[in-house]
DODO-997410 format. One record per residue (C-alpha): residue in three letters; x, y, z. Coordinates in steps of 0.05 Angstrom, whole numbers, plus 5000, padded with zeros to 4 digits. Layout:
REM DODO-997410
ALAXYZ ...
//
This chain:
REM DODO-997410
MET486492617408 THR489393027464 ARG489093767452 TRP492994257494 TYR492694927458 GLY485995127489 LYS489095097558 LEU495095507537 LEU490996037500 GLY485796057555 PHE491196167608 VAL494596727570 ALA487997067551 GLY485297017622 TRP491697297652 LEU491897877603 LEU484598047606 LEU483898027682 ARG491098227697 HIS491297747755 PRO493697037766 LEU486496837782 GLY484697047711 GLY489796557686 LEU486596007726 ILE479696177700 GLY482396187629 LEU485895527641 LEU479295217663 LEU475695487602 GLY481295237557 HIS480694547588 ALA473194557575 PHE474694737502 ASP479894187495 SER475193667525 ASP469593857476 TRP464894087531 PHE462494627483 LYS460194217424 LEU458894777375 SER457394317318 LYS453193687319 ASP456793037321 ASN458392777252 PRO455492077245 TYR460091937185 ARG466191997231 ALA464391337265 PHE465490987198 ASP471391417175 LEU467291657115 THR465292327088 SER458192577076 ASP458792457001 ALA459791697011 THR454991256974 ASP449790817008 ALA453690196989 GLU460090467021 ILE456290637085 ASP453089947088 GLN459789607076 ALA463290017130 TYR457589887178 ARG457689137167 ARG465289107173 LEU465489497238 ILE459389187270 SER462188487257 GLN468688707289 TYR465589017351 HIS459388587362 PRO459088377435 ASP457087657418 ARG463587577380 LEU467387727444 ALA463587247489 GLY469686967523 ALA473487617529 ALA474788027591 PRO468788417619 GLU472189097605 LEU473488907533 ARG466388667525 ALA463589307555 ARG467789727508 ALA465289307449 GLU458089407471 ALA459090157476 LYS462390177407 SER456889767375 ARG451590227406 GLU455390827377 LEU455690487308 ASN448290317309 ALA446391027330 ALA450791327275 TYR447990847223 ASP440891007243 ARG442291757241 ILE445491707172 LYS439591317145 LYS434691817174 LEU438592397143 ARG438792047076 ARG431291937076 ARG429892677079 
//
């Protein structure tokens, strides 16, 4: 997802607020930070890793986890290129962390 509107709005707001081209540059940098999610205002949603909502059942979560972890497990890509294997390892780490976080939230 590539967002661009933060840069545009930041540039215009910076230019208008500071009434100088340097203000536009500062606003552009702040807009870029917004577009790149440097300011994570809300916590990461662990359900997003599985393309589910928070009202999904435990069975749906388990099924999505098993499906995705079998697809991205690094051992499944033993003969693949090193870049692809590294990406699969990162994705499986992300899936495991999201699954653990969901289970911890559900226990409360």
